[in-house]
C-alpha positions in Angstrom: 0.0 0.0 0.0 2.7 2.5 1.1 6.5 2.1 0.9 9.3 4.5 1.7 13.0 4.2 1.6 15.8 6.7 2.4 18.9 5.6 0.4 22.4 6.2 1.7 23.6 6.0 -1.9 21.8 5.8 -5.2 23.3 4.9 -8.5 21.6 6.0 -11.8 20.8 2.4 -12.6 19.1 1.9 -9.2 17.1 5.0 -9.6 15.8 3.6 -12.9 14.6 0.5 -11.1 12.7 2.5 -8.5 11.1 4.7 -11.1 10.1 1.7 -13.2 8.4 0.3 -10.0 6.1 3.2 -9.5 8.3 5.1 -6.9 8.9 8.8 -6.9 11.2 11.1 -4.9 9.9 13.0 -1.9 12.7 15.2 -0.3 15.5 12.7 0.4 13.3 9.6 0.2 12.0 7.3 -2.5 8.3 6.9 -1.9 5.3 5.1 -3.4 1.7 4.8 -2.4 -1.4 3.4 -4.0 -3.6 5.9 -2.2 -3.1 9.4 -0.7 -5.2 12.0 1.2 -5.6 15.1 -1.1 -8.3 17.7 -1.9 -10.4 16.5 1.0 -10.6 13.0 -0.5 -9.0 9.6 -0.8 -7.4 9.4 -4.3 -5.1 7.2 -6.3 -1.8 8.6 -7.7 -1.6 7.5 -11.3 2.2 7.3 -12.1 2.9 8.2 -15.7 5.8 8.0 -18.1 6.6 8.7 -21.7 8.4 6.2 -23.9 10.8 8.7 -25.6 11.5 6.4 -28.6 8.1 7.0 -30.0 7.4 10.5 -28.7 7.4 13.7 -30.6 6.2 17.2 -29.9 2.9 18.3 -31.3 2.8 21.1 -33.9 1.7 23.6 -31.3 4.4 22.5 -28.9 7.1 22.8 -31.6 5.8 26.3 -32.4 5.9 27.3 -28.7 9.3 25.7 -28.2 10.9 27.6 -31.2 9.3 30.9 -30.1 10.6 30.6 -26.5 14.1 29.7 -27.6 14.2 32.9 -29.6 12.9 35.0 -26.7 14.8 33.4 -23.8 18.0 31.5 -23.2 18.4 28.6 -20.8 21.1 26.6 -19.0 20.9 22.9 -17.8 23.5 22.0 -15.1 24.2 19.5 -12.5 23.5 20.5 -8.9 26.9 20.1 -7.3 26.1 21.0 -3.7 23.2 21.9 -1.4 24.3 25.5 -1.7 23.1 25.5 -5.3 19.5 25.6 -3.9 20.1 28.7 -1.7 20.2 31.7 -4.1 17.5 34.3 -3.3 16.0 34.6 -6.8 15.4 30.8 -7.1 13.8 30.7 -3.7 11.7 33.8 -4.6 10.3 31.8 -7.6 9.7 28.8 -5.3 7.8 30.9 -2.7 5.5 32.3 -5.4 4.3 28.8 -6.0 3.7 27.6 -2.5 0.2 28.9 -2.6 -0.5 26.2 -5.2 1.0 23.3 -3.2 -1.0 20.8 -1.3 -0.2 19.4 2.2 3.2 20.1 3.9 4.9 23.2 2.6 8.7 23.4 2.9 10.2 26.8 3.6 12.7 26.8 0.7 14.2 24.8 -2.1 16.9 23.2 0.0 14.3 21.8 2.4 12.1 20.7 -0.5 14.9 18.5 -1.9 17.0 17.6 1.2 14.6 17.8 4.2 16.9 18.5 7.2 20.0 16.8 5.8 23.0 18.7 4.4 24.1 15.6 2.4 21.9 13.6 0.0 22.2 10.3 -1.9 20.6 12.1 -4.9 23.8 13.3 -6.6 22.3 13.3 -10.1 19.9 16.2 -9.7 19.9 18.8 -12.5 18.6 22.3 -12.7 17.0 23.9 -15.8 17.2 27.7 -15.6 15.4 30.0 -18.1 16.5 33.6 -18.4 15.0 36.7 -20.0 18.3 38.7 -20.4 19.9 38.3 -17.1 16.7 37.8 -15.2 15.9 34.3 -14.0 12.2 33.6 -14.9 11.8 29.9 -14.8 13.3 26.8 -13.0 12.8 23.1 -13.1 14.7 20.2 -11.5 15.1 16.6 -12.5 16.9 13.5 -11.4 18.9 11.7 -14.0 19.1 7.9 -14.3 20.9 5.7 -16.9 17.7 5.3 -19.0 15.2 7.6 -17.4 14.7 11.3 -16.3 12.4 12.0 -13.3 11.0 15.5 -13.3 10.7 16.9 -9.8 9.6 20.5 -9.6 8.9 23.5 -11.9 8.5 27.1 -10.7 8.5 30.3 -12.7 7.7 34.0 -12.7 3.9 34.5 -12.2 3.8 38.2 -13.2 1.5 39.4 -16.0 4.6 40.0 -18.1 5.2 36.2 -18.5 1.7 34.9 -18.0 1.2 34.1 -21.7 4.4 32.2 -22.1 3.5 28.8 -20.5 6.9 28.7 -18.8 6.0 25.5 -16.9 5.3 23.7 -20.2 8.5 25.2 -21.7 10.7 23.7 -18.9 9.0 20.3 -19.4 9.8 20.5 -23.1 13.4 21.4 -22.3 13.6 18.3 -20.0 12.2 16.0 -22.7 14.5 17.4 -25.3 17.5 16.9 -23.0 16.4 13.3 -22.4 16.1 12.6 -26.1 19.4 14.2 -26.9 21.0 12.0 -24.3 19.4 8.8 -25.6 17.3 8.2 -22.6 14.3 5.9 -22.9 11.8 7.2 -20.4 10.5 10.6 -19.1 8.8 10.4 -15.6 6.8 13.6 -14.7 5.5 12.0 -11.5 1.8 11.3 -11.3 -1.7 12.6 -11.9 -4.8 11.6 -9.9 -7.7 9.3 -10.7 -9.9 12.4 -10.8 -9.4 15.9 -12.3 -6.7 17.8 -10.3 -4.1 20.5 -10.4 -1.6 17.9 -11.7 -3.4 17.6 -15.0 -1.1 20.3 -16.6 1.3 17.3 -17.2 -1.2 15.9 -19.7 -0.4 18.6 -22.2 2.2 16.1 -23.4 0.6 13.1 -25.2 1.2 9.4 -25.3 1.7 8.5 -21.6 1.7 5.0 -20.2 0.5 4.5 -16.7 1.6 2.2 -13.9 -0.9 -0.6 -13.1 -0.7 -1.2 -9.4 -2.5 -4.6 -9.6 -0.3 -6.2 -12.3 2.9 -4.2 -11.5 3.5 -3.1 -15.1 3.2 -0.1 -17.4 0.1 0.1 -19.6 -0.9 2.3 -22.5 -2.9 4.4 -23.2 -3.2 6.5 -20.0 -6.9 7.0 -20.5 -7.5 3.3 -19.7 -6.7 3.7 -16.0 -10.3 4.9 -15.6 -11.4 1.3 -16.3 -9.3 -0.2 -13.5 -11.6 -2.0 -11.0 -9.1 -3.8 -8.8 -7.1 -0.9 -7.6 -6.9 -0.5 -3.8 -8.6 3.0 -3.9 -11.8 1.4 -5.2 -11.9 -1.1 -2.4 -11.3 1.7 0.2 -14.0 3.9 -1.3 -16.5 1.0 -1.3 -15.8 0.2 2.4 -16.1 3.8 3.4 -19.5 4.1 1.7 -20.6 0.9 3.5 -19.5 2.3 6.9 -21.5 5.4 6.3 -24.6 3.6 5.2 -24.4 1.2 8.2 -23.9 4.0 10.8 -26.8 6.0 9.3 -29.1 2.9 9.4 -28.0 2.2 13.0 -28.6 5.9 13.9 -25.0 6.2 15.3 -23.6 9.7 15.0 -20.1 10.1 13.6 -17.7 12.7 12.3 -15.8 11.6 9.2 -12.2 13.0 9.2 -9.1 12.5 7.0 -6.0 11.5 8.8 -2.8 12.6 6.8 -0.4 10.9 9.3 -1.7 7.4 8.5 1.4 7.0 6.3 3.7 7.1 9.4 2.2 3.7 10.5 3.7 2.1 7.3 7.2 3.2 7.9 9.8 0.5 8.8 10.5 1.8 12.3 9.4 0.0 15.5 8.5 3.3 17.2 5.6 3.6 14.7 4.1 0.2 15.4 1.1 1.4 17.4 0.2 4.3 15.3 -3.4 4.6 13.9 -3.4 3.3 10.3 -6.7 4.5 8.8 -6.7 7.2 6.1 -10.3 8.1 7.1 -11.4 7.9 10.7 -15.1 7.8 11.7 -15.0 9.5 15.0 -17.7 8.2 17.4 -16.5 9.8 20.7 -14.2 12.5 21.9 -12.4 13.0 25.2 -12.7 15.9 27.6 -10.2 17.9 25.6 -12.0 17.4 22.3 -9.6 14.8 20.8 -11.1 11.7 19.1 -11.1 8.8 21.5 -13.2 6.1 19.8 -13.2 5.5 16.0 -14.1 3.1 13.2 -11.7 2.7 10.3 -11.1 0.4 7.4 -7.8 -1.5 7.4 -7.0 -2.5 3.8 -4.1 -4.7 4.8 -6.4 -6.8 7.1 -9.4 -6.3 4.8 -11.4 -5.6 8.0 -13.3 -2.8 9.8 -11.7 -1.8 13.1 -13.4 -0.2 16.1 -10.9 1.1 18.6 -10.0 3.4 21.4 -7.3 5.9 20.5 -5.3 8.5 22.2 -3.0 11.4 21.2 0.7 10.7 20.9 1.7 14.1 19.7 -0.7 17.1 19.3 -0.4 19.6 16.5 0.5 22.3 19.0 3.4 20.2 20.4 4.8 19.5 16.9 4.4 23.2 15.9 3.5 22.1 12.3 0.2 23.7 11.6 1.8 26.8 10.0 3.6 24.5 7.5 0.5 23.1 5.9 -1.3 24.5 2.8 -4.6 26.4 3.5 -6.9 23.5 2.4 -5.2 21.2 4.9 -5.9 23.6 7.7 -9.7 22.9 7.6 -10.0 21.3 11.0 -13.4 20.0 10.2 -11.9 17.8 7.5 -8.3 17.0 8.6 -6.8 15.7 11.8 -3.4 17.2 12.5 -2.5 15.2 15.7 -0.8 11.9 15.7 -2.7 9.1 17.4 -1.9 5.6 18.7 -4.2 2.7 19.5 -5.2 2.4 23.2 -7.5 -0.6 22.7 -8.8 -2.6 19.8 -12.4 -3.2 20.6 -13.3 -5.3 17.6 -12.2 -6.3 14.1 -15.0 -7.5 11.8 -16.2 -7.6 8.2 -19.4 -5.5 8.9 -20.2 -2.4 11.0 -23.0 -4.3 12.7 -20.7 -6.9 14.0 -18.4 -4.3 15.5 -21.2 -3.5 18.0 -22.2 -7.0 18.9 
């Protein structure tokens, strides 16, 4: 369901293997998940890639590409140290885009790529810089493997002066051109979602394959992912709908909440063993301080519904993290920002009715 790995070293060939298996980079980690909490919903990341051997720009893209190359100049260079992320103009462009980001917001480019570590195993990261004269107006970053290029981030000047130039698309085209000129096979722009989202700008390029979580292989065309029935996200949605119908029939009041910290429970660390695992918690009771104390959740690993008593391990106030989340994640009627552990498992059953018998 969820896997994460923080490599001590990472060769280009090994990066290719991770990318081919549906992984993507998150700060200093490789990460993959069949489901995520986003846009007040449970959604499936749909990992996509281009096979560069049979990809070519559309007529409009070639036209835009030629025009931009006449207007602007660009440089593509290897990031040689963490200090390459620290210049003020680059971080100014980054901060302009944080309003668009979802979830946890890093303060600057260094934190976005390195987290809290000065050293990183990702020593193949490149920077695409677009200039108007001497003014930096666009940036993108990518990791380079032996056969694949993984696009990581694009930021650009949002002023009216450059609004009509589609600078984000331009940096994508520069990355694809770089990959083709260096005889790479695959371009990985990350993922879209299994519903319309802000990530759909990536679909301006055509011919993507998508990663099929069930069969562990890349399939084409991308549009076919909508026909997938066996993906985990469909099972989770069906179970959540069943929970809500049953609780309504039984006249049991509840508060449905998304729990972004569910992913911590899947990390390979014994200190996380007792953490609550549900992405969606149906809160039945709260304690005297207003924290959830009794919940129902669906555990997709066990394929069971779980009713439990829970307690706070770390509150949002203790962690001091609330000011680091995007505005949509600060809706406290939708998202829980405290970290919870199980105090008592009351019942694990296949139906809500059996949870109360």
